[in-house]
Short mmCIF file of the C-alpha atoms (twelve columns), coordinates in Angstrom:
data_MODEL
# 
_entry.id   MODEL 
# 
loop_
_atom_site.group_PDB 
_atom_site.id 
_atom_site.type_symbol 
_atom_site.label_atom_id 
_atom_site.label_alt_id 
_atom_site.label_comp_id 
_atom_site.label_asym_id 
_atom_site.label_seq_id 
_atom_site.Cartn_x 
_atom_site.Cartn_y 
_atom_site.Cartn_z 
_atom_site.pdbx_PDB_model_num 
ATOM 1  C CA . MET A 1  -19.496 31.090 -27.691 1 
ATOM 2  C CA . GLN A 2  -16.026 30.899 -26.317 1 
ATOM 3  C CA . ASN A 3  -14.440 33.577 -24.151 1 
ATOM 4  C CA . PRO A 4  -10.704 33.151 -23.578 1 
ATOM 5  C CA . LEU A 5  -10.819 35.191 -20.333 1 
ATOM 6  C CA . PHE A 6  -13.607 33.017 -18.965 1 
ATOM 7  C CA . ASP A 7  -11.869 29.736 -20.043 1 
ATOM 8  C CA . GLU A 8  -8.621  30.698 -18.390 1 
ATOM 9  C CA . LEU A 9  -10.657 31.517 -15.015 1 
ATOM 10 C CA . LEU A 10 -12.239 28.044 -15.219 1 
ATOM 11 C CA . LEU A 11 -8.834  26.432 -15.513 1 
ATOM 12 C CA . ASP A 12 -7.482  28.414 -12.544 1 
ATOM 13 C CA . VAL A 13 -10.547 27.652 -10.531 1 
ATOM 14 C CA . TYR A 14 -10.052 23.854 -10.931 1 
ATOM 15 C CA . SER A 15 -6.535  24.231 -9.791  1 
ATOM 16 C CA . ASP A 16 -6.922  26.731 -6.929  1 
ATOM 17 C CA . MET A 17 -9.309  25.790 -4.134  1 
ATOM 18 C CA . GLU A 18 -9.357  29.320 -2.541  1 
ATOM 19 C CA . LEU A 19 -10.087 30.817 -6.049  1 
ATOM 20 C CA . LYS A 20 -12.924 28.403 -6.511  1 
ATOM 21 C CA . ARG A 21 -14.312 29.239 -3.078  1 
ATOM 22 C CA . ARG A 22 -14.114 33.031 -3.854  1 
ATOM 23 C CA . PHE A 23 -15.590 32.422 -7.352  1 
ATOM 24 C CA . LEU A 24 -18.613 30.435 -5.860  1 
ATOM 25 C CA . ASP A 25 -19.197 33.117 -3.272  1 
ATOM 26 C CA . ASP A 26 -18.730 36.099 -5.575  1 
ATOM 27 C CA . PRO A 27 -18.549 35.373 -9.236  1 
ATOM 28 C CA . ALA A 28 -19.075 38.958 -10.557 1 
ATOM 29 C CA . SER A 29 -16.201 40.280 -8.431  1 
ATOM 30 C CA . ILE A 30 -13.799 37.424 -9.691  1 
ATOM 31 C CA . LEU A 31 -14.886 37.987 -13.369 1 
ATOM 32 C CA . ARG A 32 -14.418 41.660 -13.261 1 
ATOM 33 C CA . GLN A 33 -11.012 41.235 -11.752 1 
ATOM 34 C CA . ARG A 34 -10.167 38.986 -14.791 1 
ATOM 35 C CA . GLY A 35 -11.396 41.612 -17.287 1 
ATOM 36 C CA . VAL A 36 -14.790 40.033 -18.064 1 
ATOM 37 C CA . GLU A 37 -17.463 42.654 -18.112 1 
ATOM 38 C CA . VAL A 38 -20.532 42.034 -15.980 1 
ATOM 39 C CA . PRO A 39 -23.251 44.504 -16.240 1 
ATOM 40 C CA . ASP A 40 -24.466 46.317 -13.140 1 
ATOM 41 C CA . GLY A 41 -27.579 45.074 -11.618 1 
ATOM 42 C CA . VAL A 42 -26.898 41.475 -12.922 1 
ATOM 43 C CA . GLU A 43 -26.751 38.785 -10.282 1 
ATOM 44 C CA . LEU A 44 -24.672 35.844 -11.120 1 
ATOM 45 C CA . ARG A 45 -24.923 32.334 -9.465  1 
ATOM 46 C CA . VAL A 46 -22.348 29.597 -9.972  1 
ATOM 47 C CA . LEU A 47 -23.431 26.042 -9.733  1 
ATOM 48 C CA . GLU A 48 -21.102 23.088 -9.785  1 
ATOM 49 C CA . ASP A 49 -22.062 19.857 -11.297 1 
ATOM 50 C CA . SER A 50 -21.244 16.500 -9.638  1 
ATOM 51 C CA . PRO A 51 -21.055 12.998 -10.964 1 
ATOM 52 C CA . THR A 52 -24.732 12.733 -10.275 1 
ATOM 53 C CA . VAL A 53 -26.208 16.078 -10.654 1 
ATOM 54 C CA . ARG A 54 -26.236 18.157 -13.723 1 
ATOM 55 C CA . HIS A 55 -27.821 21.714 -14.127 1 
ATOM 56 C CA . ILE A 56 -29.967 23.024 -16.955 1 
ATOM 57 C CA . VAL A 57 -30.153 26.804 -17.356 1 
ATOM 58 C CA . LEU A 58 -33.190 28.284 -18.958 1 
ATOM 59 C CA . PRO A 59 -32.191 31.447 -20.795 1 
ATOM 60 C CA . HIS A 60 -34.054 34.640 -20.343 1 
ATOM 61 C CA . PHE A 61 -34.914 36.356 -23.649 1 
ATOM 62 C CA . HIS A 62 -35.857 40.136 -23.136 1 
ATOM 63 C CA . ASP A 63 -37.563 40.523 -26.521 1 
ATOM 64 C CA . GLY A 64 -39.946 37.425 -26.489 1 
ATOM 65 C CA . THR A 65 -39.733 33.743 -27.197 1 
ATOM 66 C CA . PRO A 66 -37.598 32.455 -30.187 1 
ATOM 67 C CA . ALA A 67 -39.858 31.393 -33.124 1 
ATOM 68 C CA . SER A 68 -37.610 28.535 -34.354 1 
ATOM 69 C CA . THR A 69 -34.745 26.381 -33.262 1 
ATOM 70 C CA . GLU A 70 -32.357 28.509 -35.608 1 
ATOM 71 C CA . GLU A 71 -33.403 31.639 -33.868 1 
ATOM 72 C CA . LEU A 72 -33.013 30.047 -30.414 1 
ATOM 73 C CA . ALA A 73 -29.469 28.784 -31.143 1 
ATOM 74 C CA . SER A 74 -28.461 32.312 -32.630 1 
ATOM 75 C CA . ARG A 75 -29.911 34.179 -29.590 1 
ATOM 76 C CA . LYS A 76 -28.830 31.696 -27.060 1 
ATOM 77 C CA . SER A 77 -25.178 32.151 -28.147 1 
ATOM 78 C CA . LYS A 78 -25.312 35.876 -27.385 1 
ATOM 79 C CA . ILE A 79 -26.625 35.576 -23.843 1 
ATOM 80 C CA . ILE A 80 -23.577 34.788 -21.746 1 
ATOM 81 C CA . LEU A 81 -20.238 36.562 -21.619 1 
ATOM 82 C CA . PRO A 82 -19.719 37.765 -25.115 1 
ATOM 83 C CA . PRO A 83 -16.113 37.872 -26.135 1 
# 
């Protein structure tokens, strides 16, 4: 799922090292400043891939494990930063 505000932030982070540092330190604050809603009580962590390290995120489903790959894809698309 695409979020234009988040995409713009990523482009800015890649070109502004101070913004990148602040985003790595306090992503929720930076996202809120950019108009992206972050629910209270949710902790965000930013991980940066490197040429030799990639990260895999296991999503949390509040209402049980998906029963099929179709259900997984549908529910996964609604987890992070809806537009």
